[in-house]
N, C-alpha and C positions, 0 to 999 in steps of 0.2 A: 159687683159691689160698686157704688158710685165712686168716681175718681176725683171729684171736685172738693173733697175735704179729707183731712187726715183721719185714718181709721182709729176707732176707739180701742181701748185695751181688750175688750171682749171680742171685737172684730178681728184684732190681730191674733188673739188666742184661737178663735174659730178657724181662721184661715190656716194657721199653723197645724191645727188638728186635722183639717181636710187634707193638706198636703202630706202629712205623715201617714194618714190612713190610706191615701191614694198610693203612696209608695209601697205600702204593704200589699194592697190589692193588685196593682199593676205588676209588681215583681213576681207575684204568685200566679196571676191569671193571664198576664200579657194584656196588651191594649184591647184586643178583640174580645177576650173573655171577661174583662172587667165591665162592671155596670155602675152607673151613678148610684143606684140603690145600695149596692155593696159598699161603695165608698162612704155614703152617708151613714150607713149602719155602723161601719167601723169607726167613723169619726164621732158617733154619738149624736148625730144631728138628723133632723128630718130632711127629706129630699128637697122640699121647697126652700128650707133654710140654706142648704148647700148651694142651691141654684142662685141664691142671692149673691153669693161670692163668686161663683163660676157658672157661666151660662150653659156649659156642656161638658161632656166627658173629654172632648178634644181640648177644651180650654184648661181643664185640670191637668191633663197629661202634658200639655205644653209647658205649664208652670213648673211641674215636677222635673221635666227634662231640662228646662232652663237652669233651675237650681242645681241639678246634678252635673251638668256639663261644666260649669265653672269649677265645681269641686274636683271633677275628674281630670281637668287639665292642669290643676295647680301643681301636682308633683313633678310633671315634666317641665313646667315653667321654672321650677326651682333649681333645675340642673344648671350649675354655674360654670360658664366658660373659663372663669378665672380660678376655679378650684382645682384641687388635685384630681386628675381625671378618673382614676380607678375608684377613689373614694366617692366622687360625685355619682358615678354610675351605680355603685353599691348602695348609696343612700337613696337613689331613685328607686331601685329595686325594693329596698326595705319599706319605703313609703307606700309603694303599690301593694306590697304584701300586707302591710298594716291596714290599708283600705279594704282589702278582702276580708280581713278579720273583723274590722270595726264597722264596715258599711256593706254587708253582704246583700242587703235588699237593693241598694243602689247599683251594685255590680250586676245583679241578675236583671234588673230593669234595663240597664244599658245593653246587656247581652240579648235580651228579648227583642229590643228595638233593632239591633243589628241583624239578628236572624230573620226578622220580617222584611229586611231590605232597607232599613233605616228611612222609612217614608217621611218621618217627621223631623229627622235631624240630618238628612243627607247634605243639605246646603252647608251646615256647620262642619260636617266631616270633610267636605271638599274645599272649605275655605279656612276657617279658624284652626281646625285640627291639622290640616295639611300644612298650613303655613308654620305652625309651631313645630311639627315633626321635621319639616324641611330645615328649619333653623337649627334644631338640636342635632340633626343628622350631619349638618355642616360642621358643628362643633366636634362631633365624634370623628369625622374625617380629618379635621385639623389636628386633633390629638394623635391620630394614627400617623399622619404625615410627619409629625414632630417626634415620632418614636415613643410617645408617652403611654400608648396602649397598643396591643397587637392589632393588626389590620383585620377588621371584620366588616361585613356589609352593614353599614350603620342603620338602615331601615329594618333589616331583619333582626338586628340586635334589639331594637326597640320593640318589634313585634314579639320577640321571644320573651322579653320581660313582661309584656302584657299577658301573654298566654300562660306563662309559668306562675304568675302571681294570681291572676284572676280565676284560674282554675279552681283555687281553693274556695272561692265563693260560689262560682257558677255551677260547680259539680260537688257542692258540699255533701250532699247525701251519699254520693259514690265514695268520696274520700273517707267519710266517717264510717261507712259500711266496711271498707277495707281495713282501716286502722283500728277499728273497735274502740277501746277506751282511751287510746292515745290521742292527745291533743294535736290536731293537724298542724298547729302553729308552733309546736314545741321544737321540732327539729328542722322545719322548713327554712328558717332564716339562715342557719349555719350551712345547710346543704346548698342553698342557692348562692350564698356568698362564696363558698368553695368552688362551685361550678363556674361562676363568672370571674373569679380571680384567676383560675386556671386558663379560662378562655382568653382573658384580656391582658394578662401580664406579658409584656414583650419578651421574646426569647432570650435576650441578653440579661433580663432580670429574673428569669425562671430559676 
């Protein structure tokens, strides 16, 4: 789409429809399995019309990932060094769990990209993500040094929160097959909160 003038309302609507359709297709099919034809059909547009906005599948995928990555990093950015440590960590865990409930397509798209070796976002993982995780790991280490949380490996604590929350989106079919009619998110928040409270409460406060 030409970048020398502001997009019209219809152009904005079509672009949003393409990105939403692409999120559906990429999260279900992965990058390799997705096609421009599939995305155009899901967006309710002709292929030539779609290509007016994005010149290739790669360009669509890059736009979806760019939009996703900012959303994906926000919960960790919100962990406040000045807050009450245990409550900050639990709030981060809850935000990640809510994202699995509310944004399952985004979670699966991110997982698909990682499983494929992160060819399109590796630079971001090794720069923006690493810098953010390093920063928050230092906060966790400082809280442990001050005796405000139990001492645990800060990076593996963050990894565990990622895995225990994103599992509900990335393995949704398996989770629902095992639980049957039970809502996966009914008991998960209380279970995970209990788990992390027990892990992170300093011995003197236990």
